[in-house]
C-alpha positions in Angstrom: 82.4 84.1 87.6 82.1 85.9 84.3 78.7 84.3 83.7 77.6 85.5 87.2 78.6 89.0 86.4 76.8 88.9 83.1 73.5 87.8 84.7 73.9 90.5 87.4 74.8 93.3 85.0 72.1 92.6 82.4 69.1 94.0 84.3 71.2 97.0 85.6 72.1 97.8 82.0 68.5 97.7 80.9 67.4 99.8 83.8 70.1 102.5 84.0 71.6 102.9 80.5 69.6 105.3 78.4 67.3 103.7 75.8 68.9 105.9 73.0 72.2 104.2 73.8 70.9 100.7 74.2 69.1 100.9 70.8 71.7 103.0 69.0 72.3 102.5 65.3 74.1 99.3 64.2 74.4 98.0 67.7 73.7 94.5 66.4 77.0 94.6 64.5 79.1 95.1 67.6 81.5 92.2 68.1 81.1 92.4 71.9 77.8 93.4 73.3 77.6 96.2 75.9 76.6 93.9 78.8 79.5 91.5 78.1 82.0 94.4 78.0 80.7 95.8 81.4 80.8 92.3 82.8 84.4 91.8 81.6 85.5 95.1 83.2 83.9 94.2 86.5 85.5 90.7 86.4 88.9 92.3 85.7 88.6 94.2 89.0 87.6 91.0 90.8 90.6 89.2 89.3 92.9 92.0 90.4 94.4 92.4 86.9 95.5 96.0 86.9 96.7 96.5 83.3 94.5 96.3 80.2 97.2 94.5 78.2 97.5 91.7 80.7 93.8 91.3 80.9 93.5 91.2 77.1 96.1 88.3 76.9 94.3 86.5 79.8 91.0 86.6 77.8 92.7 85.7 74.6 94.4 82.6 76.1 91.7 81.4 78.5 88.2 82.7 77.6 87.6 83.5 74.0 88.0 81.1 71.1 90.7 82.0 68.6 89.9 85.1 66.5 86.7 85.8 68.4 88.2 88.6 70.5 88.7 91.9 68.7 92.4 92.9 68.1 94.0 94.6 71.0 93.7 98.3 70.1 90.1 97.8 69.1 89.4 96.0 72.4 91.0 98.9 74.3 88.7 101.4 72.4 85.6 99.3 73.2 86.5 99.2 76.9 87.2 103.0 77.0 83.9 103.7 75.3 82.2 101.7 78.1 83.2 104.3 80.7 79.8 106.0 80.5 78.0 102.7 80.9 79.9 102.0 84.2 79.1 105.5 85.4 75.4 105.4 84.5 75.0 102.1 86.3 76.9 103.2 89.4 75.0 106.5 89.8 71.8 104.7 89.1 72.4 102.2 91.9 73.2 105.1 94.3 70.1 107.0 93.4 67.6 104.1 93.3 68.8 101.8 96.0 70.4 104.0 98.7 68.8 106.3 101.2 70.4 109.7 101.5 73.2 109.4 104.0 73.0 111.1 107.4 76.3 112.8 106.7 79.2 112.6 104.2 82.9 112.8 104.7 85.3 114.5 102.3 89.0 113.4 102.0 91.6 112.8 99.4 93.6 109.7 98.4 97.0 109.8 96.6 97.0 108.0 93.3 100.6 107.5 92.3 101.5 106.6 88.7 105.0 105.3 89.4 107.3 104.3 92.2 108.7 107.2 94.3 112.2 106.6 92.9 110.9 107.6 89.4 109.1 110.7 90.5 111.3 113.2 88.5 111.6 110.9 85.5 108.1 109.8 85.0 106.4 111.3 81.9 103.0 109.6 82.1 99.9 111.9 81.9 102.2 115.0 82.2 99.2 117.3 81.4 97.2 116.0 84.4 99.7 114.8 87.0 102.6 116.2 89.0 104.5 115.7 92.3 102.6 115.9 95.5 103.1 114.8 99.1 101.5 111.8 100.7 101.2 112.7 104.4 100.2 109.2 105.4 103.3 107.6 104.0 105.4 110.7 104.5 106.8 110.7 101.0 106.5 112.5 97.8 104.8 110.9 94.8 104.1 111.6 91.1 100.6 111.2 90.0 97.0 112.4 90.7 94.9 113.1 93.7 91.4 111.6 94.1 89.0 113.6 96.3 86.0 111.6 97.4 82.8 112.3 99.3 81.8 109.2 101.2 78.4 108.8 102.9 77.6 107.3 106.3 76.1 104.4 104.2 79.6 103.5 103.0 78.9 104.6 99.4 81.2 106.8 97.5 78.7 109.4 96.2 81.0 111.6 94.1 84.7 112.1 93.3 87.0 114.3 91.4 90.5 114.1 90.1 93.3 116.7 90.3 97.0 117.1 90.1 98.8 115.7 93.1 100.0 119.1 94.2 96.6 120.7 94.3 95.4 121.7 97.8 92.4 119.7 99.1 90.3 122.7 99.9 90.2 123.6 96.2 88.4 120.4 95.4 85.6 120.8 98.0 83.6 123.1 95.8 83.7 120.7 92.9 82.5 117.8 95.2 79.7 119.8 96.7 78.5 121.0 93.3 78.0 117.3 92.4 76.4 116.2 95.7 75.6 118.2 98.8 74.6 116.6 102.1 73.2 118.4 105.0 76.1 117.4 107.3 79.6 117.2 105.9 82.8 116.3 107.8 86.0 117.6 106.4 89.5 118.3 107.7 88.8 121.1 110.1 86.6 121.6 113.1 86.6 118.1 114.6 86.8 118.9 118.2 84.8 116.0 119.7 86.1 112.4 119.9 82.7 111.2 118.4 83.2 113.2 115.2 86.8 112.1 114.9 85.6 108.5 115.1 83.1 109.1 112.4 85.6 110.7 110.2 87.9 107.6 110.4 85.2 105.8 108.5 86.5 107.2 105.2 89.9 105.7 106.0 88.2 102.3 106.1 86.7 102.9 102.7 90.0 104.0 101.3 91.6 100.9 102.8 89.1 98.7 101.0 89.8 100.4 97.7 93.5 99.9 98.1 93.4 96.3 99.5 90.6 94.9 97.3 91.1 96.8 94.1 94.8 97.9 94.2 93.6 101.4 93.4 97.0 102.9 94.2 98.6 101.0 91.4 96.8 102.2 88.3 99.3 102.0 85.5 97.9 103.5 82.2 99.0 105.7 79.3 96.0 108.0 79.0 93.7 109.9 81.3 90.7 108.1 79.8 92.3 104.8 80.7 92.9 106.1 84.2 89.3 107.2 84.6 88.1 103.9 83.2 90.1 101.9 85.7 88.9 104.1 88.6 85.3 103.8 87.5 85.6 100.0 87.2 86.8 99.8 90.8 84.1 102.2 92.0 81.3 100.3 90.3 82.4 97.0 91.8 82.8 98.6 95.2 79.3 100.1 94.9 77.7 96.8 94.0 79.5 94.9 96.7 78.6 97.6 99.3 75.0 97.5 98.2 74.8 93.7 98.5 76.3 93.8 101.9 73.6 96.1 103.3 
């Protein structure tokens, strides 16, 4: 599966990652080439390994010969630096291979960082996270809130992160600044059953993110690590959604 990912990612890397990055100084001395790193991160999502530490030991024990894998802290830095690669490829796929959606749907998804019982004791990402309310599960949680704009084509076009307590309406402007569709469905004004059915489509997308990629169980120690994990899931989702069309 890793080899399949490598073959698939290589042309995307050549097409969507800027030439100045692909031919940057001393790139030939990198212990892990960029395409391999991106492929590993996609494979990690497919394997449903949610923590970087467990993934590192999995690679160390099963994939890489002894001493050929960078030491753990360096491997983490290499992966974190690949965040932009993932984003360039995902956005490139959206722009080049997808027609503009007929409409987009805006909604938020709770992204807890711990179990509810630890809400008041959790100290992870204290500058970015706080306690908010999950209306679907009818419980409070400590973590972040992801606001997403999903197209009628099933693709997640843009997203933004905020503290869990931040009201959804405050994130709409940020989403529309990144991508504005002619027709947008949000929380208010859905009077017809037809529109209500269309809006349920985003719930299906969220369900896929949760069930396929365990996106509600991101356990990290830094905001960069959180964004990397989220971008990993979104790139794999975008690729799978594009192949399914």
